N, C-alpha and C positions, 0 to 999 in steps of 0.2 A: 403355558409351558413353552420354552424356547426350542430352537433347533428347527430342522427341516420338517415341514408339514407332511405327515404320512397320508398318501392318497389311498382311497378305498378302491377295491377291484370290482369290475363289472363284466358281465358277459351278455352279448346279444345273440339271440337264437331265432333264426327264421330261414326257411328254405328259399326265400326270395332275396337275391343279392342286392337288388335295388332298394329294398326296404331297409336292409342293414346299413347300406351305404348312406341312405338319406338321414337315418337316425344319427349315425356316427358324425356326419358332417355338419348337422344343424345344431348340435349341442356343444357348448363350451365346457368340456368335461372337467378340465383342471380347475376352473373357477368354481365348479360345484363341489370340488373335493374328490374327484374320481379320476383314475388313470384312464387312458383310451381303452375302451372295451375290447375284449377278445371276441372273436366271431366264431359262431358254430352254425351249421346249416341244417342240422337235424338234431333230435333228442339224443340219439346214441352218441354222436360226436360231442355234444355238450356235456353229457355225463362223463365221458372219458376225460375231457378237459378239466371238469370239476374235481375228478378224483386225483388228478395231478396237482392241482392248486385250488383250494376252496375259494370261490369268489364271494364277495360280500353281497352282491346284488345280481340277480339274473332277470333279464327282460326277455320273455319268450312269447312267440306266437303259439296258438293252440293247434292249428291244423298244419301238421308237418308229416312227411313220410317217415317210415321206419320206427319212430317213437314220437307220439304227439306231446304237446305241452302239458297236458294233464298228467300223464304218466311220468314225464320228466320232473314236474314239480313234486310229485309224490316221492320219487326216488331221492331227489335232492334234500327234501325235508328229513328223510330217513337218515341220510349221511350227515347233514349239517342242520340240526333243528332250528338254529338261529338265523339261517340264511334268509335274505329278503327276496321275494319272488314277485315280479310284475308281469301280469298276463295281458296281452292285447289280442284282439280277435275281430273277425268280421261280424256284422250285425246278426247274421242268421244263427250263429252259435253263441252269441254274447250272453244271453240269459242263462243258458245251460252252463256256460263257463262260470258265471257268477255263483251259481249254487254249488256246482261241483268243486270249486276251489275255495269255498267259503273259509275253510280252516287252513288253507295252504298258502294263499297269496297275500302280498302286502296291498296290492291295488289291481284294479281291472280297468283296461282302457279299450276304447272302441276305435277301430281303424276308420280313417287314417289318423295316425298319432300326430298331434300338433306339438311343435317344439316348445312353445311356451308352457303348455300344460305339463309336458314331460319334465322340463326343467324345474318347475315348481315341485313336482313329485320327488325328483332326485334331491332337491334341496331339503325337503322335509325328511327323506330317508337319511341324508347325511347328518342332519341335526340329531336324529334318533341314534345313529351309530356313534356320533360324537358323545352323546350323553352316556351311552353304554360303555364306551371306552374310558370316559372320564371317571365313571364309577369304579371301573376295574383298576385304573391307574392312579387314582387319587391317593396320595401318600398317607393321609390320616386314616382314610377308610381301609386302605390295605393293612396299615399297621394295626388298626383296631381288630380287623378280621384275623390277622396273623396271631394276635394274642388271645383272641376268644374262640378261634375255630375248634380247638380241642381243650378240654379242661386239663390243667397241669398234671393231675394225677394220672389221667389216661395217657398222656404224653410220656410221663415218666415210666409207666408200665411197659409201654411198647419199646422204648429205648432200652430198658433193662432186659426185656425179652430178647432183643437183638444182641445185647452185650453178653448174653448167657448168664445173667445174674439171678435168674428166677429158676429154682429147681422145678423139674417137670411136675412133681406132685403139688406144687404150690400155684401153678398157673391158673387152674380153674377157680380156686378160692380167691385169689387176688383179682381175677377178672370180675368175679361176682361183686367183690367189695367196691370196684370201680364202676359198677353198673355197665359192664361190657358183656355182650353176647357173642361168644366165640363159637362158630359152627364146627361141626365134625367133618365137613367135606374136605377134599384135597384143596390145597391153597398154594399160593406163590407170592413172592415178594417182587416188587418192581421199584426201581430207584429213578425218580423223575429229576433230571438235571436241567436247570435253566442257564443258558450261556450268557455271558456278560457283554458280548459284542453287540453293537448296533442299537443300544437302548436310547430312548429319548432323553434329551437333556433334563437333568434334575431328578431322574428316576434311577434309584439304585437297584442292583440285582436282587436285593432282599425284598424290595417292594414288588418288582415284577414277578419274582418267584411265588410270592403270596398270591398274586392274581392268577398265575398258572395253577397253583394248587386249588384255588376256588373253582376254576374252570374244569379241572380234573374231577373234583368231587361232583360237579354238576353232570359231566359227560360220562364218567366211568363208575362213579360210586354206587349207584343203584343197581346197575347191570351186574356187577360183580360183588355186591354186598361188601364193598371195600372200606378199609380203614386207612386214614391218611395221618401222617405226622412228620414233623421236621426232624432230621437226623444228619449230623455232620455236613450241614450246608445244603442238603438236598431234601426233597420231599420223598418219603417212602410210602408206597401203597401196598397194603396187604390185601390181596384179592382172594375171594373164595371161588373155587371152580367146581362145577357140578360133577365133573369127572376129569381124569388126567388128560384126556384128549383135548380138553378145552384150552390148553396152554397156547395152541396156535391161534385161537380166536382172541385170547387175551392179548397176544403179541400184535395181531392185526388191529385190534381196537386201540391199542397204545400208539401204533403207527399213525392211524388216522387222527388221533388226538394231537400228535406232534404237528401235523399239517394245520389242524384247527387252531392251535395256539399261535402258529406263525401268521395265519390269516387274521385272527381276531385281536391278538395282542402284539404282534410284531416281535414275538419272542422266539429264540432258537432253543427248542426243547428236544432233548434226547432222553430216551428211556431204556434202561437196562432191565431185562426181565430174567429172574432166576428160575431154577428148576422147580418142578412140582414137589411138594412135600405132603405127607399124609395128614398132618395135623399141625396146630399152631406151635407146639413145642419144638418143631423142626424148622421153623421159619428163620432161625439164625443162619442156617446153612443156605437156604434159599436166598436170603439177603446178600450173603457173600458172593453167590453166583451172579446175582443181579449187579452188584457193585463191580465185579470183574467184567461182566458184559459191557457195562458203561465205559470202562477203560478202552474198549475196542473202537470207540468212536473215532480215535485217531486213524484207524484203518478203514472202517466202513463209512465214516462220515457222520456229521451231526444232523439233527432235525429228523430223526427216525427212531423206531424201536429196534433194539438189538437183544436177541434172546441167547443166553449162554448155552442152551440146549442145542442150538443150531450152529453157532460159530465155533464152539469148542465142546462138543458132546462128551468127550472123554475127560474133561476137566472136572474135578470134584468141587462141589459147591463150597465146602468149608476149608479149602486148602490153606488160606492165608490168615485166618483169624488169630491163630495161636502164635504166629511168627512175629519177629521184630518188624516195626513199621518200615525200617530201612530195607529189610529183605523183601517186604511187599513191593517197595518201590523198584527194586531190581527185577523182581518177577514181572511187574507190569511193563517195565521197559524191554524185557526179553520178548514180550508178546507184540511190542510195537516195532517201528521200523527205523528209529534213529539210533544208529550204532554208537555215536559219540556220547550220547546221553547215558547209555548203558555203562560205558567205561567210566564215566565220571561218577555215577552212582556207586559202582564197585569200589573205586578208589576212596570215596568218602566213607563208605561202610567199613572198610578195613581200618582206615586211619582212626575213626572215632572209637571203634570197638577194641582195637588192639591196644590203644593208649589207655583204655579204661581198666585193663586187667592188672591186678596188683602183684601177681606172681607168675612164674613160668608155668606152673601147673594150671592156673586159671586161663592163661593164654592158650595152652594146648587144648583145654576143654572147649574154649571158644572156637578154635579151629575145627575140632571134631563136630561140634554142634552145627557150624556153618556148612561143613561137608555133608552132614546128614540132611539138612534142609534142602540143599541142592539136589541130593540123591532122591529125596521124597518128591521134590517138584518134577524131576524127570519121570519118575514112575507115575505120578498123578496125570501127566500129560502124554503118557503112552510113548515116551522116548526110550531109546535103547541105552540103558545105563552102562552096559558093557562097552558100547561104542564111545560113550562120552568119557567114562572114568577109567576104563581098562580094568585091571585086576584090583579088587577092593583092598586086599591085604597090603599089596604094594603101595597103593595110593595112600593109605592111612599112615604107613611107615614114612613115606616121603613128606607128607603134610606136617608131621610132628616136627620135622627139622626146618621148615620154611620160616624165614623172617617175614615181617609184614610186607615189605616190598615184593619179595618172591611170592608170597601168598596172593597178593593183588594180581600179579601176572598170571598165576595159575587160575585163579577164579575168573579173570577176564577171558582167558582161553576157553575154559569150560562153558561160561555163559554164552560166549559167541557161537560155540558149537550147538548149544541147545537152541539159541535163537534161529540159527540157520535151519535146523531140523524142524522147528515149529513153522517157519515160513514155508518150507518145502511141503510139509504136511498140509498146510492151509491151502497152498496153491493146488496141490494134487486133489484135495477134497473139492475145491471149487470147480476145477476142470471136470472131475468125475460127475459132480452134481449137474453141471451145465450139459454135459454129454447125455446124461440120462433124460434130462428135460427135452433136449433136442430130438433124441430118438423117439420119445413119446409124442412130440408134436408131429414128426414125420409120419408116424403111424396113425395118428388120430385127427390130422388137420381137416379131414372131410366131415367131421362131426361138428354140427352147428353149435352144440353146447360146450365146445372147448373154450374155457375162459381161464383167467388167472386163478380164480377160486378152484376150478376143477383141477388145474395143474397142482396147486398147493395141496389139495386134498389127496391127490395121487402120490405126491412126494412127501406128504406129511410135514410140511414146513409152513411158516407164516408168509403172507404176501410180501411183507417188508424184506425178509431175507431172500426170498425167491427173486424179486424184482432187482435187488441190489447185485446178486451174484450173476443172474442171467444177463443183465445189461453190461456188467464188467467183462464177462467172457465172450459175449457175442457182439457187443457194440450197439445193440438195439434193444428197445423195450420188447416185452413179450408180444404186445399187440402189433408193433412194427414187424417183428420177425414172422408172426403168424400170417399177417396180411401179405408180406412179400412172398412167403412160401405159397400161399393160396393163389396169388396172382401168377406166380411162376408156373404152377400146375395148370391154371386156367389157360395160360398162353399155349402150353403144350397141347391141351385138348382142343383148343380152337384151331391150331395149325395142323393137327394130325387126324382130326375126326370131322364129320359133318354134323355133329350133334347140335341141337338147338341151344341157345344161350341159357335158358332156364334149366336145362339138364346139366350143363357144365356147372352152373351156379351151385346146384345141389351136390355135385360130385366134389366140389372144393369147399363145402361147408357153409354155403349161404342158402337159407330157406327162402329168403325173399329175392327173386331175380332182379327186382328194381334196385334194391340196395347193392347187390353185386355189381350191377352196371355202374352205379354211382361210385363205388370204390374203385372199380376198374378205370373209369374215366379220370378219377382223381390221381391214379397211379400213372396212367400212360397218356393222358391228355386227349383220349378219344374213346368212343364206345367200343365194346367188343366186336361188333359187326364191322365197324370201320377199320379196327385194328386188323382183323382177318383179311379184309379186302386189300388194305395197304400192303400187307406182307405177301399176299397172293400176287399182286401186281409186280412186287419186287422180284418174285421168282420168275 
């Protein structure tokens, strides 16, 4: 396959800087097919890095402070089952490591690590990764899987379900005919979109999307008893949820999958997640919400999961299925940020539809129908119809007299008003959300168990949404913000009290005083005691 060779990612984890430095400098990483490894100096730091960007290979020591290599390996395997882990250790714990990591690690190496031996190991791992990648990207295999992954009748059933063509009373019978077991639990639809940018030479988006679908089935299928099928150029996942509250966990799992697809396939995957519905016959509405959520990738970015319940909680799932496709396009552009595209869509809509009316009566009916759809969109999005349209009776009388050019200008003005109101509501919602999160952090920073998951549970949102909004509003990740706040409080206590370092550590949320000292030194370049002495001498 032509094009630039994609390098695999690697992470080196050891609390001894000289060990990491020696390994990095003695290996010709690029010739082995790897980018220069990222460094981490303990298990906690490595886990944070891995959650940001899934590495293909992790080379870790066993004996480290705060979180040892055994626990790190276990947590990495939970996050990314296919990750390759290499463990190296001293002689005294080597046999223990071999047994404890029997099912977790790719290889075990005894210190000191020799460059030639390690190079051979990385070469073997690269060959294994190449084989796995080739299997996923081989066009013939992907095409064969794309055609055989779901029988045609099952595919047709699910497409008809989303199109609303199967009466509710017929769903159970047809599902039985097609040997499908549809559960009675709450469920939700998710739309998995694979971007076309940055694909390897000779690989079409259809082929890579098939590989993404297979990876999704492996990673998400069993956990959510999910069904997958192709629909309108995307993959749709129908997920069963044990209870309504599990929607947040579905969104988080989809967000992790987007990062996994980027790491394993080099694919940019964005997933829109719809609202929860009580049964399969309501999935059409959930799908529409998922599709609308996906359109927000222009605002929130690609390569992540976006839940319609979080970004537009007031929006009705099924708003746009019964509308003209061109009106859907206008509504999508109203939610986005490019004003000129909105005006062009309105002009195109009026020109095409006005010309298609055979009589004055039909034209007036089209005008009223258009106004009704705009009014319904405003109500569905909790916008003030009175502020947008004014007096209804007067509006309808005026509209009846407007020629297509005048109607275009009127509709452009109305849609611009709604667009601005949507943007203001979105900004106000994000600021309010971030303010609540910051208030909670300021009140609970001293609690050691304050994590992203704890914050999301308190705010009842997914990690994907929380992380996106929090960083946009504060300019920092949650971990950065919390660390900075804790360090700020620690400095205040250091300079204003005579308490011991371990007591201050506990008061700012660190159960382990050694880890507190490590973070403090990383932040300020010196230990807490030296910092206090230096500030005391300045006074």
